[in-house]
N, C-alpha and C positions, 0 to 999 in steps of 0.2 A: 860129797854129794848128799843133798838132803833126801830123806826117805819120803817116798810118795805116800800121801795120805790115802787110806782106803776110801772107796766110793761109798757114800751113805746109802743105806737101803731103807725100805719102807718100815722095817722093824726098828731101825735106828730112830726114825721119825716118831713112831709110836712110843718108844721109850722116852724120848726127849719131851714129847707132849703129855705124857702120862695118860695115854688113852689106849684103847684096844686097837689091834692091827686092822680090824674091819672098819673102824671109824676113819682111819687114815685112807683106806681104800675108797670109802664113800666120798671123802673130800676130794681126793685126786680125780675121781671119775665124775665129779659134779653132782653127786646124789645128796639129798637133804640130810643134814644132821643138826643137832642143837648149835645155836650161835656160839656158845662158849667153846664147844668142842672144835668148831670150824676155825675160830680165831687161834686156838692153841696149836692146832695142826699146821695152819698156815705160817705161824711164827716159827714153829720147829722146822718146817721146810726151808724157810728163808735162812734160819740160823745155820742149818747143816748144809745149805746149798744143794738140797736134794733135787735130782732130775728124774722125771718119769722115763722109764725105758720103754719107748713106743714100740720097739720091735717085740719085746717080750709081752707087752700088753696086747699087741695084735695077735700073737700066737695063742694066748689064752682065750681071746674073744673071737678068734677066727675072722679078724678084721685087719685091714691095713691102715685105717683112718686116713685114707687117701681117696679123693674124688677127682676124676678127670673132667675138665671143662673144655669143650671144643667150640671155637668161635671162628668167624671168617678172618678177623684181623684185630689189631689194636690201634688202628688209625681212625676208624669211625668213632666219633665221640660217644655215640649211644652204646656201642660195644664196650668201650673203655669203662663207662659208668657201670654197665651190667657186670662185667668181669670183676670190677672192684667190689661191687655189692655182694656178689657170690662169694668172693674170697673172705670178706668180713663175716658173712653168715656162717661159713665153714669154720673160720678161726674161732668164732664164739663158741663152737661146739667141739673144739680141740681137733679139728680135721685140717688136713693140708690139701692144697689144690695143685693138681698137675695140669698145666695149660698147654693146649695145642692150637696153633693158628693155621687155618687151611687155605687162606687167600681164595676162597670161593671154589676151590678145586674139589669136585665130588670124589675123585679117586683118593686124594689126600685124606678127606673125611673118613672114607672107609678104612684106610690104612691106620689112621689114628684111633678109630674105635676099636679095631682089632688089637692094636698095640696096647691100648688102655686095658683091654681084657687080659693080655699077657702080664701086665703089671699088677694084676690081682687087685685093682681098685675096687672100692666098695660101691661105686656107681659112676654114672656119666651124666653130665648136663650138657646138652648139645643144641646149638643153633645151626641147623643144617641147611645146606643148599643141594642136597642129594636126595631126590625123591625115592630112589631105589636103595637107600641105605640099609644094609643088612645088619641087624642088631642081634648080637648073641643072646640066646635065651638065658644064659647063665649069669647075666649081669643086668641090674636095673638101670634104666635110662629115662631121663626126663627130657622131653623136647621143648624148645622155646620157639614159638611162632610157626612150627610146621606140624600138621596133623598127619600121623602115620597110620592111624587106625585105632581100634578099641583097645588093643593090647598095650599101647604106649601112651602115657599121659602127656598132654601138651599144655603148657602154660603160656598165656598170651595176654596182651592188653585187649580191651574192647575196641578193636579197630573199626568195626562197623559203627558203633555208637560215636566214636571220635569223628568219623567222617560226617555223620549227621550233624554233630555239634558244630563243626566248621561252617557248614552251609547256614545253619540257624544263626550263628554269631555274625557272619558277614551280612546277612539280610537284616538282622537286628541293628547293625551299624549303618544301614541305609544303602547297601549295595543292591543294584538292580540287574546286573548281568555278571555271571561268575565263570571262572575257568578252573580246571583241575589239571595240574601238571605232575607227571610221574615218570621217573626213570627207575627201572628195577628188573628183577628176574622174571622170565616167562613162567616160572614154576608156580604152582598153586600153593599159596601160603596165607596165613592169617592177615598180614599187612595189606594184601590185595583187597580186603574187605573195606578199606578206607574209601576206595572209589565207590563201592556199592552203597555205603551209607550216605556219602555225599550226593550221589545221583538220586537216591530215594528221597532225601530231604528236599532237594531242588524241585523234584517233580511234585512232592506234596505241597510245597510252597508256591508252585507255579512260577518258578524263576528260571529264565533261560540260562543254559550253561554250555561250555565248550570243553572237550577233553583233548589233552595232548599227552599221549602215552608212548614212551620209547623204551627199548630194551637196554639192559646193561651193556656198556661198551659203546653206545651211541655218543658221538661228540656233543659236548654241551651246546655247540653252535646251533644245533637243531632247535633248542628252546628260544634262542635269540632270534632266529629266523621266524619262528612261530609268532613271537611278540611283534616283530616288525610287520609281518603280514596282516596283523590285526590293528595296525595304526591307521587312524583316519584323522587328517587335519591336526596332527599333533596329540591326538588322544587315543587311548586304547578302546577297543570295542567293549571290554569288560572293566568293571571297577572293583572287583574282588577276585583274588586268586588263592586257591588252596594248593600249596606245594606238599607233596607226599612225605617229605622229610624237612627238617630244619636246615640241613646242609644245602638242599636244593633251593630252599627259600633264600638263603644267604646269597647264593649265586644270582638268583632272579632279581633280588633287590639291587645288586650291583649293576646288572644289565639295564634295569629301569633307570638308574641314575645316569648311565651312559646315553640313554635315550631322552634325557632331560625330563623324565617323569618323576613326580614326587610320591613318596610313601610316608604316610597314608593319604595325603591330600588328593592325589590323582587316582591311586589304586591302593586298596588295602590287601594285606597279605597275612595268611595264617599258615604256619608249618605244622610239623608233627614230630614229637619226641621229647621236647623240653630241654634242648641243648643249651648250655651256657658257655659264654666266652671264658677262656682261661684267664685268670688274673682278677678281673673285676666281677666275674660270676654273673654278669647280666645276661638275660636271655638273648638268643640270636634274633628272635622275632616273636610276635604273638603266636602262641603255639598250643597244641594239645599235648599235655604232659603225660608221659607213660610212667606208671608207678614202679620205677626200677627197683627200689629197695624191697617192695612187696613181691615183685616177680622173683627176686633172688631168694627171699625168705621162703616163699611158697615152694620153689623148686627144691631147696635144701631140706625143708621139712618133709616134703613128700618122699624124697629120696632116702633120707636117713631114718625116718620113723617107720619105714617098711610098710607104708599104707597104700602102696601102688595098686594092690588087688581091689581096694575099695575106693580108689580115687576116680574122679570123672575123667573120661578120655580127653576132654577139652575144658579147660578152666580159664575164663576170660575175666580179667581184673579191671575195675573201673578206671577211666581216664578223667582228666579235668582240663579246663581251659585256663590259660594264663596270659594276661596282657603283657606284650613285650615291645610296644611302641610302633608296630607296623599296622595297627588298626586304631580306630578312634577310641575304643575302650575294650 
């Protein structure tokens, strides 16, 4: 039986590279050193097949290098992109992600937050549907899209500005009568401001508009009935529609096709999120793009740099418009 080789240590790396132990420590922890030293240390690490002992590292620094991410699911394309971006941002900083999916269940959210605390994670990033979420004082938490108060920092897109931008773009494209379609939670959250921005812009532009708002769990047929109620001699009452998400826009486009209406010739549609089809990566529709990577980077930076005490309680990041074929431009 062959004798097992001893596991290389940081001292072995320092000896192989011909540098001080402190230099190896700096390279391993991502701290700046001279380029020549960095190259020598990395070559020694590769030659010796040295592996950082994360457990021992955590004991020394009083960290677990683990961050919990709590999201409703991984079926919604926006949530998938967001979780992927957060994971990349954490991995770039040598942190691991502990993921929990809640399926919009407030009780599960609470249980997962408490479980994350028991796991001694270094922080939590949470997109919550529980307005009464009890957040342990012992652990930092960043909220996405839900404002919990001055003590908890919330990161979001500029939903109000995005709603205004939709109305302005539809009018710019020649629309004279607009509709706003929304399905979502009754709870107060930042995405609700999409309607407020849309209504504000319509009133400022003196453009008539119609709102159709239904709660989560309502059958999609409610929207198709709404569309048919607004048909007159083969035409819709409105020529521009704002769907509160790209997923809803995709369904509405299919409904309009079944009603023999053309997009964008008969009615122009703008969604919200910036969702792309898997495979060809084309946009679902003309849309307001949320800055997913910036949201993820902002959450991770605020959490890991321990700047929560000086961070704003609400930080809104700018959105942008992207043409996706369901408007004239």
